[in-house]
GUZA-421177 format. One line per 3 residues: their letters; for each residue x, y, z of N, C-alpha, C, O. Coordinates in steps of 0.001 Angstrom, whole numbers, plus 524288, in hexadecimal, padded with zeros to 5 digits. Each point is the difference from the previous one (the first is absolute). Example, Ala and Ser with C-alpha at 12.3 -4.5 7.8 and 13.67 -1.06 7.14 Angstrom:
AS) 83386,7E9C6,81E78,7FC86,804A6,80000,80384,804B0,80000,8040C,7FFED,80299 ~ 7FA96,8042D,7FA97,80334,804A6,8003C,7FCFE,80442,802DA,801FD,80454,800A9 $
***
This chain:
MTA) 80347,7FB64,80000,7FCB9,8049C,80000,8036C,804D0,80000,8043E,8001D,80243 ~ 7F9E3,8039C,7FB48,802E6,804E7,7FFD2,7FE7F,80350,804B1,7FC1D,7FF02,802A6 ~ 80713,804F0,7FE49,7FEF4,80383,80466,7FAD2,802C3,7FF4C,7FD45,80105,803D2 $
TRI) 80154,80036,7F755,7FB16,802AA,7FEF0,7FB6A,7FC7F,8016A,7FC2D,801CC,8024C ~ 80431,7F937,7FC56,7FBCD,7FC4B,80122,7FF58,7FF52,805E7,7FB96,7FFD2,801E6 ~ 808BD,7FFCB,8010E,7FFB0,7FF7C,805AC,7FD65,804D2,80252,7FCC7,7FFA0,8038D $
CSL) 804AE,804E1,7FA62,7FDB0,804DC,801DF,7FA1D,7FFEB,7FF2A,7FD0B,8019F,8036D ~ 8013D,7FC83,7F810,7FA63,80009,7FF06,7FD31,7FBF9,80358,7FB82,800DF,80178 ~ 80709,7FAAA,7FFCF,7FD9A,7FC37,80381,7FF8C,80243,80581,7FC03,7FF52,80299 $
QAQ) 80819,8035F,7FF2B,7FFBE,80283,8051E,7FBDD,8044A,80003,7FD3A,800B5,803DD ~ 80261,8021A,7F7E4,7FC12,8041B,7FF9A,7FA8D,7FDAF,8005F,7FC90,80247,8027A ~ 80299,7F927,7FB0E,7FADF,7FD8C,8003E,7FECD,7FE0C,80580,7FB7D,7FFFE,801AA $
RFY) 8088F,7FE5D,80123,7FF3A,7FE03,8053D,7FEBB,80465,803D9,7FCB5,7FF4C,8036F ~ 805D5,80531,7FC0F,7FF6B,80447,803C3,7FC6E,80461,7FE23,7FED9,80397,802FC ~ 7FF75,7FC2D,7F853,7FC79,803FE,7FDF0,7FB15,7FD58,7FE1C,7FFF7,7FB4B,7FF01 $
SPG) 7FBFC,807A6,80084,7FB1C,7FDD6,7FE0E,8009B,7FEC2,7FA35,8039E,801EF,7FD7D ~ 7F8EC,7FAE6,80062,80054,7FED7,7FA67,7FFFE,8050E,7FCDD,7FD39,803B9,80142 ~ 805D4,7FC51,7FACC,80091,804B9,7FCE7,8048F,80344,801F8,800DF,80459,7FE25 $
CQP) 8020F,7F988,805A5,804A5,80275,80239,7FF0B,80566,8023E,8036F,8035B,7FFB8 ~ 7F7FD,7FD8F,80280,7FF1B,804DD,802CE,8013A,7FF00,805B9,7FE9F,7FBE3,80214 ~ 803DC,807AD,80069,80181,7FF0D,8056D,7FB46,7FEDA,80378,7FBAB,801D5,7FF01 $
VKK) 80546,7FB21,80509,7FBF7,7FE88,803B1,7FE90,804A0,8037D,7FC52,7FF93,80312 ~ 80663,804BA,7FC95,7FF0F,8048A,8034C,7FA49,801A6,7FFF5,7FDEC,801A9,80401 ~ 7FF89,7FDE5,7F77F,7FA7B,80180,7FFBF,7FCBC,7FC86,8039A,7FC71,801E2,802A1 $
SVK) 804C5,7F90D,7FD7D,7FD25,7FC6B,8036E,8012F,8012B,805B2,7FC85,7FFD2,8034F ~ 80865,80160,7FDD4,80180,80134,8055B,7FD52,804FF,801C7,7FE4A,80067,8047A ~ 80159,80367,7F801,7FD5B,804E2,80163,7FA4C,7FEFF,8015D,7FDCC,802A0,80360 $
KLL) 7FFD7,7F99F,7FA07,7FA94,7FEBE,8012A,7FF8D,7FD09,8052F,7FC27,8009D,802D1 ~ 807C4,7FC2F,7FE70,7FFDA,7FCE4,804C7,801C8,80302,804CD,7FE9C,7FE94,80461 ~ 8046C,80585,7FAE1,80220,802EF,80467,7FBC5,80230,803A2,8007B,7FF57,804BD $
PLL) 7FB6C,80337,7F94E,7FBE2,801DF,80392,7FD62,7FB84,80300,7FEB2,8008F,80498 ~ 80090,7FB0C,7F8C8,7FDA4,7FB7F,8029A,80392,7FDFA,80453,7FE30,7FEBB,80445 ~ 806D1,800FB,7FAA1,803C6,7FE37,803DB,80038,803B4,804AF,80017,7FE39,80478 $
LSL) 80000,806D8,7FA94,80016,803D7,80435,7FB04,7FFB7,8034C,80038,8006E,804C9 ~ 7FB5E,7FEDA,7F8B1,7FB09,7FF7A,802D6,80011,7FB3C,8038E,7FE18,8002F,80469 ~ 80417,7FB9F,7F9A7,80065,7FB3C,80313,80376,800CF,804C9,7FEB3,7FE2F,80442 $
IVL) 805A7,80481,7FB16,8038E,80118,8045E,7FD42,80352,8041E,80063,7FEE2,804AA ~ 7FCDB,80530,7F9A8,7FD2E,80369,803A3,7FBC9,7FCEF,802DF,7FF4A,800B0,804B4 ~ 7FDF0,7FBF7,7F889,7FBDE,7FCDD,80263,80235,7FC6F,8043C,7FDC1,7FF99,8043B $
VAC) 80694,7FDD8,7FAAC,80272,7FC85,803D9,801D9,80326,804B3,7FF5B,7FE48,80472 ~ 802ED,80649,7FAA6,801DD,8034D,80452,7FB6E,801C4,80367,80070,80006,804CA ~ 7FB37,80172,7F8D3,7FB6A,801AD,80302,7FDD0,7FB86,80339,7FE78,800D0,8047C $
KKE) 80158,7FA90,7F961,7FE02,7FB83,802E8,80364,7FEF8,804BE,7FDFE,7FEAD,8042A ~ 80739,801ED,7FB42,80380,7FF27,8046B,7FEEF,80403,8044C,7FFC9,7FE9C,80499 ~ 7FF8B,80666,7F9EC,7FEEF,8040C,803E2,7FACA,7FF0C,802AA,7FF8D,800A8,804BE $
NKE) 7FC79,7FDCB,7F83E,7FAE4,7FEDE,80254,80062,7FB79,803D7,7FD7A,80015,80417 ~ 805AC,7FBF3,7FAA1,800B5,7FB93,8037E,802A6,801C8,80504,7FE5F,7FE81,80445 ~ 805C3,804BB,7FB3A,802B2,801FE,8049A,7FC5A,80353,80354,8000C,7FF95,804CA $
SSE) 7FCC6,803BC,7F8B6,7FC52,8034B,802DE,7FC04,7FCB9,802E9,7FEBE,80127,8047F ~ 7FF40,7FAC4,7F8FF,7FC18,7FCC1,802A3,8027D,7FCE4,80472,7FD76,7FF01,803F6 ~ 8078F,7FF6E,7FB69,802B4,7FD56,8044D,800BA,803BB,8049E,7FF21,7FE83,8047E $
QSG) 80278,80657,7FA65,800AD,803E7,80421,7FAC2,80103,802A5,7FFB1,80040,804CA ~ 7FC3F,80053,7F820,7FAD2,8010D,8021B,7FE38,7FB82,80386,7FDAD,800E9,8041D ~ 8036B,7FA41,7FA45,7FE91,7FB7A,8031B,802CC,7FFE9,80542,7FDB5,7FE89,803F7 $
KLV) 80746,8030A,7FC0F,802F7,80037,804E4,7FE0A,8045F,8038A,80071,7FFA9,804C7 ~ 7FD6C,80463,7F8E7,7FE5F,804A3,802DB,7FAC1,7FF4A,802CA,7FF00,8027A,803FF ~ 7FDB5,7FA2A,7F9E4,7FAC2,7FF43,80226,80052,7FE29,805AB,802BE,7FC41,80141 $
GKW) 7FA64,80679,80220,7FFD3,7FEA1,80580,80045,804C7,80378,8000A,8046E,7FE22 ~ 80026,7FA99,8070D,8005A,8043A,803DC,805B1,800AE,801A4,802E1,7FC35,800A9 ~ 7FEAF,808CF,7FFFC,80559,8015B,80169,7FFF0,803FF,8046D,7FD00,803C1,7FFE2 $
KLV) 80662,7FB64,80410,80068,8038F,8047A,80524,80304,7FFAA,80425,7FDB4,7FF2E ~ 7FB8C,8077C,80177,80496,8035D,7FFC8,80393,7FF05,804AD,7FE3B,80006,80479 ~ 806E0,7FF19,7FA78,803C6,7FF21,80437,804B1,803AD,7FFBD,80290,800E3,803F9 $
QML) 7FE9D,8014A,7F766,80467,80394,7FF6E,7FEA8,80453,7FC2A,7FCD4,7FF54,7FC73 ~ 805B5,8052E,80464,7FF63,8046B,7FC61,80569,801ED,7FE6D,803AA,7FFED,8031D ~ 7FCC3,801C9,7F810,804E8,80215,7FDF4,7FF77,805E0,7FF81,7FC9E,801EB,7FD2C $
FGP) 806B3,800EE,8058F,80015,805AE,7FF79,8055B,801F3,801A2,8030C,7FD33,80272 ~ 7FE04,807A4,7FC27,80527,80237,8010B,7FFCE,804DF,80359,7FBD6,8023E,800E2 ~ 808BF,7FF63,800FB,8005B,8048B,80371,80014,80535,7FD1C,8001D,8041C,8027F $
GNG) 7FFD3,7FBD0,7F865,7FFFE,804E8,7FD11,80506,80110,7FD0C,800A4,8042C,7FDB3 ~ 802EF,7F812,8025B,804ED,800D5,7FD47,800A0,7FC8F,7FB27,80457,7FF5D,7FE07 ~ 7F762,7FE71,80011,80030,7FCCB,7FB46,800C5,7FA37,8010B,80008,7FCE3,7FC56 $
TAD) 80095,801A0,8088A,80086,7FA77,8014B,7FAFE,7FE25,80298,7FCE2,80322,801E5 ~ 80269,7F7E2,7FE2B,7FB54,7FDCE,8027B,80160,7FAB8,80254,80353,7FD30,7FDF5 ~ 7FA13,8017C,80658,800D2,7FAFC,802A7,7FABE,7FDA9,80175,7FC22,802C6,800B0 $
WHT) 803CF,7F805,7FFC4,7FB5A,7FD51,801D0,7FFA6,80092,805ED,803DA,7FF2F,802C3 ~ 7F78B,80239,7FF2E,7FF02,800A1,80599,7FB9F,7FC45,80190,7FBAA,80047,7FDF2 ~ 8058A,7FC3E,805B8,7FC25,7FC3D,801D2,7FC2F,802B4,803B1,80194,802E3,80382 $
LSF) 7F96E,7FC25,7FBA8,7FC03,8022A,80378,80026,7FD18,8052C,80090,7FB39,8001E ~ 7FEF0,8079F,80416,7FFF3,7FD81,80525,7FAE7,7FCF3,800A2,7FC34,800D5,7FD2C ~ 803DA,7FBB0,80690,7FB4B,7FCF5,8011B,7FB86,803A7,80175,7FB8A,7FF2B,7FE69 $
AQQ) 805AF,804E4,804A4,7FBFF,803C7,801A3,7FDB8,802D4,7FB49,7FB45,800CF,7FFBA ~ 80817,800B9,7FC83,7FE19,802A7,7FB4D,7FC82,7FC5D,7FCCE,7FBEB,80199,7FE05 ~ 805C0,7F983,80184,7FCED,7FC40,7FD02,7FAC8,7FEDE,802A4,7FC11,7FF1B,7FD61 $
LAH) 803EC,800F0,807CB,7FB42,7FEEA,802F3,7FC4B,804AF,80001,7FB47,7FF5F,7FF5A ~ 806DE,80550,80161,7FCD0,804BD,8004B,7FD93,80167,7FAB9,7FB6D,80175,7FFBE ~ 80794,7FE1C,7FC1F,7FE26,80172,7FABF,8019F,7FBDB,7FC0A,80352,80104,7FCAD $
PIV) 7FA67,7FA62,803A5,8018F,7FBF8,7FC39,7FE42,8016F,7FA80,7FB8A,80193,7FF24 ~ 807F9,7FDDD,7FD3A,7FEA6,80102,7FA8A,8000C,7FAC8,7FD2C,80406,7FD65,7FFA2 ~ 7F77A,80129,7FE67,7FF5F,7FB21,7FD24,7FDCD,80156,7FAAC,7FC34,802E9,7FF82 $
IQF) 80645,7FAE3,7FC81,7FE04,800B7,7FAAB,7FE83,7FAAB,7FDDB,8020F,7FBFE,801AF ~ 7FA5A,80402,7FA97,7FE51,7FB1D,7FDA6,7FF5B,800AB,7FA26,7FD5B,80392,7FE28 ~ 8051F,7F8E8,7FEF6,7FF66,7FFAA,7FA5B,7FC9D,7FB41,7FEF8,80144,7FBAB,801A8 $
KQD) 7FA67,8052A,7FB97,7FC66,7FBB2,7FEF6,800A9,7FE1A,7FA64,801D9,802D8,7FC98 ~ 7FC9F,7F857,80290,80087,7FD7B,7FAE1,7FD26,80307,7FBB7,801C1,8000B,7FB86 ~ 7F9EA,8027A,805C7,7FCDF,802CD,7FC13,80229,8056B,7FEA9,7FD8F,802E3,7FD07 $
GSF) 8070C,7FE8C,80529,8025B,80516,7FED9,7FE7F,80448,803C8,80190,8047F,7FF4F ~ 7FB67,7FA2D,804B6,7FE98,80400,803DA,8044A,80060,80424,802F5,7FC51,800E4 ~ 7FD48,8083C,80197,80403,8012F,803D7,7FD75,8027B,804C2,7FC92,80354,7FF79 $
ESS) 8051B,7FB10,80533,7FE08,80250,804D6,80497,8015B,8037F,8040A,7FD64,7FFE7 ~ 7FB4D,806BC,80333,803FE,80197,803B6,7FD5D,801F5,804F7,7FBD4,80262,7FFD0 ~ 806AD,7FC94,804A6,7FDE4,801DA,804F4,80189,805AC,80118,7FE48,8023F,803E3 $
EMS) 804E0,8000C,7F8C9,8018B,8057B,800B2,7FB5C,8038E,7FF04,7FD23,7FF4F,7FC34 ~ 80225,80474,8072F,7FBA0,803A2,7FF5B,800AF,80361,7FB25,7FC23,80191,7FD9A ~ 808B8,7FF96,800EC,800F8,8036A,7FB8A,7FFEF,7FD24,7FAC4,80109,8025F,7FBF2 $
NEF) 7FDC3,7F899,8041B,80001,7FD09,7FB1E,7FBA0,801CC,7FC60,7FB7A,8005F,80196 ~ 805E6,800B9,7F99E,7FC24,801A6,7FC1F,7FFA8,7FC36,7FB6B,7FD58,80118,7FC25 ~ 80553,7FA75,80442,80038,7FC44,7FBAD,7FCC6,7FB25,8013E,7FFC7,7FE43,8047A $
NRY) 7FDB7,7FF91,7F777,7FCF1,7FB45,800CB,80100,7FBD3,7FBD5,7FD83,7FBE3,80008 ~ 80619,8052B,7FC6D,80146,7FC4E,7FBCE,805ED,7FFD5,7FF4A,802C6,80396,8019C ~ 7FF1F,7F838,7FBF8,8058C,7FFA4,7FEBC,800BC,7FD06,7FAEA,7FCA0,7FCFD,7FE5F $
SVT) 807D3,803E8,7FF28,80193,7FCF9,7FB6B,805DE,7FF22,80064,802CC,80317,80265 ~ 7FF08,7F8AF,7FB3B,80589,7FE9E,80027,8020C,7FFB2,7FA6C,7FDA6,7FD83,7FCA0 ~ 806C8,80513,80276,802B6,7FFBC,7FAFC,805C5,7FF39,8012D,802A2,80392,801DB $
GIM) 7FF4F,7F7C5,7FD11,8057B,7FEE0,80124,80106,8007C,805CB,7FDA3,7FD3D,80326 ~ 805FA,80659,7FE4F,8013F,800C5,8058C,7FD42,804D1,8023F,80162,801D7,80438 ~ 7FAC8,80029,7F8FD,7FD29,8049F,801C9,7FA6A,7FE94,8018F,7FD46,7FD23,7FD44 $
VSL) 80125,804F6,80734,7FA93,7FF91,801C2,7FDC1,80580,7FFD3,8025A,803A3,80217 ~ 7F931,7FD02,7FB7C,7FD67,8051C,7FFD9,7FB07,7FFBD,8033C,7FC93,7FCC4,7FF07 ~ 80314,806AA,804D2,7FB38,80089,8031A,7FCDE,80477,7FDBA,80231,8040B,7FE9A $
YSS) 7F8B8,7FB46,80104,7FCB0,80428,7FDED,7FA7C,7FF68,80221,7FEAD,7FC0A,80263 ~ 7FE30,807E4,7FCBA,7FA9B,7FFE7,801B6,7FC74,7FF3F,7FB4A,8008B,802BB,7FC15 ~ 7FBE2,7F9A2,80448,7FC4A,7FF27,7FBB7,7FC00,8046E,7FFBB,7FD36,80083,7FC1E $
LDS) 8027F,802AC,807F9,7FC55,8045F,8001D,8024F,804FA,7FDB3,7FD2E,803CE,7FF2B ~ 807E9,7FC38,7FFCC,802BE,80492,7FE09,80045,7FFB5,7FA0F,802B8,7FCA7,7FDE0 ~ 7FA87,806C8,7FF72,7FFF2,7FFDA,7FA4A,8054D,80171,7FDAC,8013B,7FE5B,7FBA6 $
ARI) 801EA,804AD,80728,8052A,80170,7FE09,803DE,7FB80,800AC,80436,80001,7FDAD ~ 7FA55,7FC39,8057A,80328,7FB5B,80126,80592,80172,801A9,803DC,7FE3C,7FDBC ~ 7FC5E,804F7,80634,80508,80147,80258,801BB,7FB33,80304,7FCFE,7FDC8,80307 $
NLP) 807EB,8009B,7FC22,801B7,7FB46,802A1,804F6,800EC,80316,802A6,803F6,7FF5F ~ 7FE88,7F856,803EF,804C4,8000D,80314,80338,7FB55,7FE3B,7FE9D,7FB8C,8012E ~ 805AD,80560,7FC00,8033D,7FB9F,7FE4C,80398,7FE2B,80464,80276,8032B,802A7 $
LSI) 7FDCF,7F7B6,7FE13,8035D,7FD9A,803E6,803DE,7FC6E,7FD32,7FE70,7FCAA,7FCE8 ~ 80682,80406,80426,8040B,7FCC1,7FDA0,80155,7FB8F,803C5,80223,800EB,80436 ~ 7FC98,7FA48,7FA40,800D6,7FB7C,80362,805DE,7FF2E,800CD,802F6,7FF8F,7FC3D $
QEL) 7FEA6,8003E,808A8,80574,7FEF6,80154,800BE,7FA63,801E7,80423,7FDA8,7FF47 ~ 7F7CF,80046,80323,80030,7FAA5,801EE,7FA6D,7FDED,80026,7FC73,8029C,801EE ~ 802D5,7F8BB,7FC09,7FADA,7FD87,80022,800C3,7FA1D,7FFFE,801BA,7FDB2,7FC26 $
NGK) 7FCF5,7FFF6,8083A,80034,7FA51,80063,7FB64,7FE49,80362,7FC7E,80321,80105 ~ 80374,7F826,800AB,7FB99,7FE0D,8030C,7FF3F,802A6,8053F,7FBBA,7FFD9,80233 ~ 8086E,8029C,7FFDD,7FFB4,8023E,8053F,80089,805EE,80021,7FDEF,8027E,8038E $
TFA) 804C7,7FFD4,7F8AD,80151,8058F,8003F,7FE96,802D0,7FAED,800A4,7FDEC,7FBB6 ~ 7FD6D,806DC,804EB,7FEE0,8036E,7FB95,8023E,80559,80158,7FE66,80267,803D8 ~ 8054B,7FF78,7F907,80257,80527,800E1,7FFD1,80314,7FAE9,8009E,7FDD1,7FBC3 $
YYE) 7FE86,8074F,804BA,7FFCA,8034A,7FB50,8023A,80563,8011E,8005F,801B1,8047D ~ 80118,800F0,7F755,80136,80596,8001B,7FB70,802B3,7FD69,7FE04,7FE29,7FC07 ~ 8004B,80636,80631,7FBD7,80302,7FD85,80220,8028D,7FB18,804AE,8010C,7FF9C $
GRV) 7F7E5,7FFF2,7FCAA,80190,8024C,7FB0F,8022A,80574,80080,80301,801C0,7FCAD ~ 7FB82,800F1,8076D,801FC,80546,800DA,8050F,7FFAB,80319,8001A,7FDB0,80437 ~ 8040C,80490,7F9C7,804E8,80025,802DC,800D1,80597,801DE,80088,8039B,7FCDC $
WRD) 7FF8E,7FD0E,80833,800AA,80527,80252,805C8,80141,80072,8034A,7FC91,7FF49 ~ 7FDF4,8083E,801E0,80582,80184,8006B,802C6,7FD27,80464,804CB,7FF9E,7FFFD ~ 7F83F,7FE5E,803C9,80255,7FD19,80454,801A7,7FA86,7FE65,802C5,7FD64,802F0 $
GPI) 7FBA4,800DC,7F89B,8010C,7FAAE,7FE45,7FAE4,7FD36,7FF05,7FBD3,80251,8008F ~ 80473,7F8BB,7FDFD,7FB2C,7FD1D,7FEDD,7FCC0,7FF26,804E8,80202,7FFED,8045E ~ 7F901,7FF71,7FACC,7FC67,7FEBE,80443,7FE0F,7FA79,7FEF0,7FE7C,7FEC0,7FB9C $
GRK) 80190,7FE00,80858,7FE5B,7FA9D,7FF2F,7FD8B,7FDB1,804CE,8001E,8023F,80440 ~ 7FDA4,7F92B,7FAF3,7FD7D,7FD23,80442,8011B,7FA3A,7FF50,800A1,7FE0C,7FBA7 ~ 7FF98,7FF4A,808C7,800C8,7FA62,7FFF0,7FBAF,7FD81,80352,7FEF1,801A1,80466 $
FIR) 7FEA1,7FA62,7F957,7FBA6,7FD49,8027A,80151,7FA39,800AA,8033F,7FDDB,7FD2C ~ 7FA33,7FFB2,80694,8003E,7FA50,80070,7FA82,7FDE9,7FF19,7FC1D,80289,80144 ~ 803AA,7F8C2,7FC80,7FAE1,7FD98,7FEDF,7FD50,7FE8B,80518,8027D,7FE15,803A3 $
Q) 7F879,802D4,7FC96,7FCF7,7FE7D,804A3,7FD75,7FAC2,7FF29,7FD48,7FE0E,80374 $
***
């Protein structure tokens, strides 16, 4: 075989009939391939969110708070037994997406989970103002978060134990 003949056989193998490059076919498949990748990525995030949500469901009692002295640092402070007894703060995440808190200042009654973020909001608020919570720890016994608002003193957070 001559070099020209080998070239044309290779061209037939790697190009569509008529020796037009396969690029046109790839251009048609590229959007489909990208859509498939996005779909798989979304399913993974939804699975992670539902796993986080499943771990979150239940009653939680506040045991520590994260706050700082005003210099940009923050530390976890354990609530004393007297503080926990005098003003116990218990929150509850329910399977149906409802949220309850024993805090008098609580204005939220619903929650949603996306990845490592929990959003508290009120179903009665048409503007749907929410409080984003960044999960720092979530397992069978402990739930800790940083509030979405970071003050100049440092992050604000809370740590709960499952009841």
